N, CA, C and O of each residue as an XYZ file, in Angstrom:
300
protein
N     117.771     68.735    -58.507
C     118.526     69.847    -57.987
C     119.952     69.381    -57.755
O     120.196     68.414    -57.033
N     120.883     70.077    -58.372
C     122.271     69.701    -58.175
C     123.020     70.837    -57.486
O     122.820     72.015    -57.784
N     123.873     70.452    -56.573
C     124.666     71.440    -55.832
C     126.103     71.332    -56.311
O     126.708     70.261    -56.275
N     126.624     72.435    -56.749
C     128.021     72.445    -57.200
C     128.849     73.221    -56.190
O     128.424     74.281    -55.732
N     130.008     72.720    -55.839
C     130.856     73.431    -54.868
C     131.393     74.728    -55.471
O     131.658     74.830    -56.669
N     131.539     75.704    -54.592
C     132.101     76.983    -55.028
C     133.581     76.820    -55.307
O     134.282     76.062    -54.637
N     134.029     77.532    -56.289
C     135.466     77.535    -56.562
C     136.137     78.469    -55.561
O     135.745     79.625    -55.398
N     137.141     77.946    -54.910
C     137.854     78.765    -53.939
C     138.930     79.563    -54.643
O     139.649     79.063    -55.508
N     139.016     80.821    -54.241
C     140.054     81.679    -54.806
C     141.398     81.291    -54.215
O     141.505     80.931    -53.043
N     142.391     81.370    -55.034
C     143.737     81.075    -54.565
C     144.195     82.214    -53.663
O     144.197     83.377    -54.067
N     144.580     81.871    -52.443
C     145.014     82.884    -51.486
C     146.516     83.058    -51.575
O     147.271     82.093    -51.692
N     146.916     84.278    -51.518
C     148.355     84.557    -51.474
C     148.574     85.730    -50.539
O     147.709     86.595    -50.399
N     149.706     85.755    -49.916
C     150.015     86.830    -48.985
C     151.440     87.281    -49.145
O     152.244     86.656    -49.836
N     151.728     88.363    -48.501
C     153.070     88.918    -48.580
C     153.838     88.717    -47.281
O     154.966     89.193    -47.154
N     153.254     88.028    -46.325
C     153.949     87.785    -45.070
C     153.751     88.923    -44.092
O     152.865     89.761    -44.257
N     154.577     88.939    -43.088
C     154.489     89.965    -42.064
C     155.073     91.282    -42.544
O     156.010     91.297    -43.342
N     154.525     92.384    -42.062
C     155.144     93.675    -42.382
C     156.571     93.734    -41.827
O     156.893     93.044    -40.860
N     157.398     94.536    -42.423
C     158.800     94.609    -42.003
C     158.957     95.113    -40.574
O     159.969     94.829    -39.934
N     157.980     95.852    -40.060
C     158.096     96.363    -38.702
C     157.914     95.267    -37.668
O     158.300     95.449    -36.513
N     157.339     94.138    -38.047
C     157.105     93.061    -37.093
C     158.232     92.034    -37.115
O     158.449     91.341    -36.121
N     158.935     91.925    -38.204
C     159.976     90.911    -38.343
C     161.207     91.306    -37.528
O     161.686     92.438    -37.602
N     161.703     90.350    -36.755
C     162.908     90.573    -35.960
C     164.119     90.304    -36.838
O     164.318     89.184    -37.308
N     164.923     91.333    -37.056
C     166.060     91.199    -37.949
C     167.329     90.752    -37.237
O     168.158     90.055    -37.822
N     167.482     91.143    -35.995
C     168.694     90.778    -35.254
C     168.342     90.681    -33.777
O     167.208     90.947    -33.379
N     169.297     90.309    -32.993
C     169.091     90.189    -31.554
C     169.729     91.344    -30.805
O     170.291     91.152    -29.727
N     169.649     92.534    -31.364
C     170.255     93.699    -30.736
C     169.536     94.028    -29.428
O     168.320     93.875    -29.316
N     170.298     94.472    -28.463
C     169.751     94.853    -27.173
C     169.503     96.352    -27.192
O     170.389     97.136    -27.534
N     168.296     96.739    -26.822
C     167.977     98.157    -26.732
C     168.313     98.635    -25.327
O     167.771     98.127    -24.345
N     169.202     99.608    -25.235
C     169.560    100.175    -23.952
C     168.701    101.406    -23.708
O     168.524    102.242    -24.593
N     168.172    101.504    -22.493
C     167.343    102.643    -22.131
C     168.139    103.499    -21.163
O     168.539    103.036    -20.095
N     168.362    104.728    -21.534
C     169.094    105.655    -20.673
C     168.081    106.490    -19.902
O     167.034    106.866    -20.431
N     168.402    106.770    -18.672
C     167.478    107.544    -17.859
C     168.234    108.658    -17.162
O     169.400    108.506    -16.797
N     167.560    109.771    -16.985
C     168.133    110.919    -16.294
C     167.519    111.084    -14.911
O     168.172    111.567    -13.986
N     166.289    110.690    -14.779
C     165.536    110.904    -13.557
C     165.116    109.545    -12.999
O     164.515    108.751    -13.722
N     165.419    109.258    -11.729
C     165.013    107.965    -11.164
C     163.494    107.793    -11.142
O     163.000    106.666    -11.103
N     162.754    108.895    -11.167
C     161.294    108.790    -11.197
C     160.819    108.127    -12.488
O     159.787    107.456    -12.497
N     161.563    108.310    -13.572
C     161.232    107.645    -14.832
C     161.318    106.123    -14.662
O     160.461    105.378    -15.139
N     162.370    105.685    -13.972
C     162.530    104.246    -13.735
C     161.431    103.709    -12.827
O     160.909    102.617    -13.052
N     161.085    104.474    -11.808
C     160.043    104.027    -10.884
C     158.704    103.939    -11.606
O     157.947    102.991    -11.396
N     158.409    104.920    -12.454
C     157.158    104.880    -13.208
C     157.124    103.685    -14.153
O     156.091    103.030    -14.291
N     158.253    103.400    -14.805
C     158.322    102.241    -15.703
C     158.162    100.946    -14.909
O     157.494    100.016    -15.362
N     158.773    100.887    -13.729
C     158.652     99.704    -12.878
C     157.204     99.498    -12.436
O     156.727     98.365    -12.382
N     156.508    100.585    -12.121
C     155.090    100.469    -11.747
C     154.265     99.925    -12.906
O     153.405     99.065    -12.714
N     154.528    100.426    -14.105
C     153.804     99.960    -15.285
C     154.063     98.479    -15.535
O     153.133     97.720    -15.806
N     155.327     98.068    -15.443
C     155.672     96.667    -15.665
C     155.087     95.767    -14.581
O     154.682     94.637    -14.854
N     155.045     96.274    -13.350
C     154.476     95.505    -12.250
C     152.977     95.287    -12.464
O     152.466     94.197    -12.210
N     152.281     96.310    -12.925
C     150.851     96.170    -13.217
C     150.637     95.155    -14.338
O     149.706     94.351    -14.286
N     151.496     95.197    -15.342
C     151.412     94.239    -16.442
C     151.674     92.827    -15.933
O     151.010     91.881    -16.358
N     152.628     92.682    -15.034
C     152.961     91.376    -14.454
C     151.787     90.821    -13.646
O     151.463     89.637    -13.741
N     151.153     91.690    -12.848
C     150.001     91.256    -12.052
C     148.824     90.873    -12.934
O     147.977     90.074    -12.535
N     148.768     91.447    -14.141
C     147.691     91.105    -15.080
C     147.968     89.796    -15.811
O     147.116     89.314    -16.558
N     149.145     89.218    -15.603
C     149.444     87.920    -16.192
C     150.489     87.932    -17.279
O     150.768     86.882    -17.858
N     151.083     89.075    -17.584
C     152.113     89.155    -18.618
C     153.477     89.005    -17.963
O     153.932     89.898    -17.248
N     154.127     87.873    -18.209
C     155.425     87.599    -17.589
C     156.588     87.888    -18.529
O     157.708     87.450    -18.266
N     156.356     88.597    -19.594
C     157.389     88.812    -20.600
C     158.400     89.881    -20.192
O     159.443     90.013    -20.833
N     158.113     90.641    -19.142
C     158.975     91.766    -18.800
C     159.741     91.558    -17.503
O     160.211     92.523    -16.900
N     159.869     90.319    -17.072
C     160.541     90.050    -15.794
C     161.993     90.522    -15.801
O     162.462     91.086    -14.813
N     162.699     90.300    -16.891
C     164.106     90.711    -16.950
C     164.250     92.224    -16.877
O     165.170     92.732    -16.237
N     163.346     92.943    -17.529
C     163.412     94.408    -17.475
C     163.118     94.902    -16.062
O     163.740     95.856    -15.596
N     162.183     94.262    -15.387
C     161.882     94.647    -14.005
C     163.103     94.440    -13.113
O     163.438     95.302    -12.300
N     163.763     93.300    -13.265
C     164.956     93.034    -12.463
C     166.074     94.022    -12.773
O     166.811     94.432    -11.877
N     166.199     94.399    -14.028
C     167.216     95.366    -14.422
C     166.951     96.735    -13.801
O     167.878     97.400    -13.339
N     165.696     97.153    -13.790
C     165.354     98.446    -13.189
C     165.629     98.425    -11.694
O     166.168     99.387    -11.147
N     165.264     97.339    -11.035
C     165.532     97.224     -9.595
C     167.029     97.280     -9.330
O     167.471     97.918     -8.375
N     167.808     96.615    -10.171
C     169.264     96.647    -10.020
C     169.812     98.070    -10.182
O     170.678     98.490     -9.415
N     169.313     98.805    -11.170
C     169.760    100.190    -11.381
C     169.392    101.066    -10.199
O     170.184    101.919     -9.798
N     168.219    100.879     -9.637
C     167.814    101.677     -8.477
C     168.653    101.331     -7.253
O     168.936    102.202     -6.431
N     169.053    100.067     -7.124
C     169.952     99.680     -6.025
C     171.332    100.296     -6.204
O     171.932    100.782     -5.245
N     171.835    100.274     -7.441
C     173.162    100.863     -7.718
C     173.158    102.366     -7.427
O     174.172    102.922     -7.006
N     172.018    103.020     -7.653
C     171.914    104.458     -7.401
C     171.702    104.746     -5.922
O     171.709    105.909     -5.517
N     171.514    103.711     -5.107
C     171.327    103.892     -3.670
C     169.911    104.286     -3.308
O     169.667    104.778     -2.206
N     168.973    104.078     -4.223
C     167.590    104.454     -3.951
C     166.783    103.311     -3.354
O     165.731    103.542     -2.758
N     167.262    102.085     -3.507
C     166.644    100.923     -2.879
C     167.705    100.300     -1.969
O     168.796     99.949     -2.417
N     167.370    100.171     -0.709
C     168.300     99.558      0.246
C     167.720     98.216      0.622
O     166.730     98.124      1.348
N     168.358     97.173      0.113
C     167.873     95.829      0.414
C     168.856     94.814     -0.084
O     168.635     93.613      0.071
């Protein structure tokens, strides 16, 4: 009984889809009309932070700063 190894197919790929590739370091500015929108976003980011995702710390600080500038947070 002889065992012959299987021939492996040559793998090729096209890379990441264009929607995933970062093309530039442009900053996305978020405009808000209602402070409740900012508070809701801050709550969402805070829940994400408590779950262990620390990637949004700068956005959280920015929202807090905007709420302070609007006089909605006194501290």
